[in-house]
C-alpha positions as CSV (number, residue, x, y, z in Angstrom):
1,X,-37.0,-13.1,-11.1
2,X,-35.1,-10.3,-12.8
3,X,-31.7,-10.8,-14.5
4,X,-28.8,-8.6,-13.3
5,X,-29.4,-5.9,-15.9
6,X,-33.1,-5.7,-15.1
7,X,-32.4,-5.7,-11.4
8,X,-29.9,-2.9,-11.6
9,X,-32.3,-0.9,-13.7
10,X,-35.2,-1.5,-11.2
11,X,-33.0,-0.5,-8.3
12,X,-31.7,2.6,-10.0
13,X,-35.2,3.8,-10.8
14,X,-36.7,2.8,-7.5
15,X,-38.6,5.3,-5.4
16,X,-40.8,2.8,-3.5
17,X,-40.0,4.6,-0.3
18,X,-38.7,8.0,0.8
19,X,-35.1,6.8,0.8
20,X,-35.1,6.7,-3.0
21,X,-35.9,10.4,-3.0
22,X,-32.9,11.4,-0.8
23,X,-30.1,9.2,-2.0
24,X,-27.1,10.3,-4.0
25,X,-26.4,6.9,-5.4
26,X,-28.1,3.5,-5.3
27,X,-25.9,0.9,-3.5
28,X,-26.6,-2.5,-5.0
29,X,-23.5,-4.5,-4.2
30,X,-19.9,-5.3,-4.9
31,X,-17.9,-8.4,-5.5
32,X,-18.3,-11.6,-7.5
33,X,-21.8,-12.3,-8.7
34,X,-21.0,-16.0,-8.8
35,X,-19.5,-16.1,-5.3
36,X,-20.2,-18.9,-2.9
37,X,-20.6,-16.4,0.0
38,X,-22.8,-13.4,0.4
39,X,-22.3,-10.8,3.2
40,X,-25.3,-8.8,4.0
41,X,-25.3,-5.6,6.1
42,X,-27.9,-3.0,7.1
43,X,-27.7,-0.2,4.6
44,X,-25.4,2.3,3.0
45,X,-23.7,5.0,5.0
46,X,-22.5,8.4,3.9
47,X,-19.4,7.1,2.0
48,X,-21.3,4.3,0.4
49,X,-24.0,6.8,-0.8
50,X,-21.3,9.0,-2.4
51,X,-19.5,6.1,-4.1
52,X,-22.5,3.8,-4.9
53,X,-20.7,0.8,-3.4
54,X,-21.4,-1.0,-0.1
55,X,-18.9,-1.2,2.8
56,X,-16.4,1.4,1.5
57,X,-16.4,3.6,4.6
58,X,-14.5,2.9,7.9
59,X,-16.6,-0.2,8.7
60,X,-16.0,-1.5,5.2
61,X,-12.3,-1.0,5.5
62,X,-12.4,-3.0,8.7
63,X,-14.4,-5.7,7.0
64,X,-11.9,-5.8,4.1
65,X,-9.0,-6.1,6.6
66,X,-10.8,-9.0,8.3
67,X,-11.5,-10.8,4.9
68,X,-7.8,-10.3,3.9
69,X,-6.6,-11.5,7.3
70,X,-8.7,-14.7,6.9
71,X,-7.3,-15.0,3.4
72,X,-10.8,-15.0,1.8
73,X,-10.2,-13.9,-1.8
74,X,-12.6,-11.4,-3.4
75,X,-13.7,-14.0,-5.9
76,X,-15.4,-15.9,-3.1
77,X,-17.7,-13.1,-1.8
78,X,-20.4,-10.6,-2.7
79,X,-21.4,-7.8,-0.3
80,X,-24.7,-6.0,-0.2
81,X,-27.3,-4.6,2.3
82,X,-30.9,-5.0,3.4
83,X,-31.7,-1.5,1.9
84,X,-30.1,-0.1,-1.2
85,X,-30.4,3.6,-0.2
86,X,-28.9,5.5,2.7
87,X,-31.2,6.2,5.6
88,X,-30.9,9.8,6.8
89,X,-28.2,10.2,9.5
90,X,-27.3,6.5,9.0
91,X,-30.3,5.5,11.1
92,X,-31.6,1.9,11.1
93,X,-34.0,1.3,8.2
94,X,-37.6,1.2,9.1
95,X,-39.7,-2.0,8.6
96,X,-41.5,-0.2,5.7
97,X,-38.1,0.7,4.0
98,X,-36.8,-2.8,4.4
99,X,-40.0,-4.3,3.1
100,X,-39.6,-2.3,-0.1
101,X,-36.0,-3.5,-0.6
102,X,-36.2,-7.1,0.5
103,X,-37.5,-8.3,-2.9
104,X,-34.3,-6.8,-4.5
105,X,-32.2,-8.7,-1.9
106,X,-34.1,-11.9,-2.6
107,X,-33.5,-11.4,-6.3
108,X,-29.8,-11.0,-5.6
109,X,-29.7,-14.2,-3.5
110,X,-31.5,-16.1,-6.3
111,X,-29.1,-14.8,-8.9
112,X,-25.9,-15.5,-6.9
113,X,-27.0,-18.7,-5.2
114,X,-24.5,-18.5,-2.4
115,X,-23.8,-21.4,-0.2
116,X,-23.0,-19.2,2.8
117,X,-24.8,-16.0,3.9
118,X,-23.1,-13.9,6.6
119,X,-25.5,-11.6,8.3
120,X,-23.5,-8.5,9.5
121,X,-25.4,-7.1,12.5
122,X,-28.9,-7.1,14.0
123,X,-30.7,-5.6,11.1
124,X,-29.5,-8.2,8.6
125,X,-30.3,-10.9,11.2
126,X,-33.8,-9.5,11.7
127,X,-34.7,-9.6,8.0
128,X,-32.8,-12.7,6.9
129,X,-33.0,-15.1,9.9
130,X,-36.0,-14.1,12.1
131,X,-37.6,-10.9,13.1
132,X,-37.3,-11.8,16.8
133,X,-33.7,-13.1,16.6
134,X,-31.1,-11.3,18.8
135,X,-27.6,-11.0,17.4
136,X,-26.1,-11.3,20.9
137,X,-27.9,-14.7,21.4
138,X,-27.3,-16.3,18.0
139,X,-24.0,-14.8,16.7
140,X,-21.4,-17.4,15.9
141,X,-23.9,-20.2,15.4
142,X,-24.5,-21.8,12.0
143,X,-28.1,-21.7,10.9
144,X,-29.2,-24.0,8.1
145,X,-32.1,-22.3,6.4
146,X,-33.6,-23.1,3.0
147,X,-30.4,-24.7,1.9
148,X,-28.1,-21.8,3.0
149,X,-25.5,-21.8,5.7
150,X,-26.2,-18.6,7.6
151,X,-23.7,-17.1,10.1
152,X,-24.9,-14.2,12.2
153,X,-22.2,-12.0,13.5
154,X,-21.6,-8.4,14.4
155,X,-21.6,-5.5,12.0
156,X,-18.1,-4.2,11.6
157,X,-19.3,-0.7,12.7
158,X,-20.0,-2.3,16.1
159,X,-16.3,-3.2,16.4
160,X,-15.4,0.5,15.8
161,X,-17.5,1.3,18.9
162,X,-16.6,-1.6,21.1
163,X,-13.2,-3.3,20.8
164,X,-14.4,-6.3,22.9
165,X,-16.4,-7.6,20.0
166,X,-13.3,-8.0,17.8
167,X,-12.3,-11.4,19.3
168,X,-15.9,-12.7,18.9
169,X,-16.2,-11.6,15.3
170,X,-12.8,-13.1,14.5
171,X,-14.0,-16.5,15.9
172,X,-17.2,-16.2,13.8
173,X,-15.2,-15.6,10.7
174,X,-12.8,-18.5,11.5
175,X,-16.0,-20.7,11.3
176,X,-17.0,-19.0,8.0
177,X,-13.5,-19.6,6.6
178,X,-13.6,-23.3,7.5
179,X,-17.0,-23.7,5.9
180,X,-15.9,-21.8,2.8
181,X,-12.8,-23.9,2.5
182,X,-14.9,-27.1,2.8
183,X,-17.2,-25.8,0.0
184,X,-14.3,-24.9,-2.2
185,X,-12.6,-28.2,-1.6
186,X,-15.8,-30.1,-2.5
187,X,-15.9,-28.2,-5.8
188,X,-19.3,-26.5,-5.0
189,X,-18.3,-23.1,-6.3
190,X,-16.2,-21.1,-8.7
């Protein structure tokens, strides 16, 4: 396992797949590296590629609004993605691209040691929960896997396309907030 400095260096110099050759910036993560909760999305979009931070575009702003509305403080979460470089045209990462980045994500999980992992969208669910899992079938249900509480829910970008998903995602995050409050009350985190 790499420490944070080594991980950042490895990611920054990575050209394991073609995404590394076309990126503007590597997008590793943002938030508290000692947080009890990790939110995992698909990959950087155009704005994230420009700024080098995940979830700073329109979907990220919506996610921030949701976290604020749930009164989940920044010290309680860390946000990252399956892939660290922007796929052209914001397409879904290929299995090959994801396979090259998954070791970096596993390293992040090992360093942070979150209690809760929120999978934002089908790509995160595919690579974190199960390759055959369907977001529409398992979203909103806690999955206890390898000592992590995993909550699959929609990617915030899906809400920008379909308003009907907002109520469902809100319900999912109410469950996340309850679990987070329980963890904090039990002194299991910062």
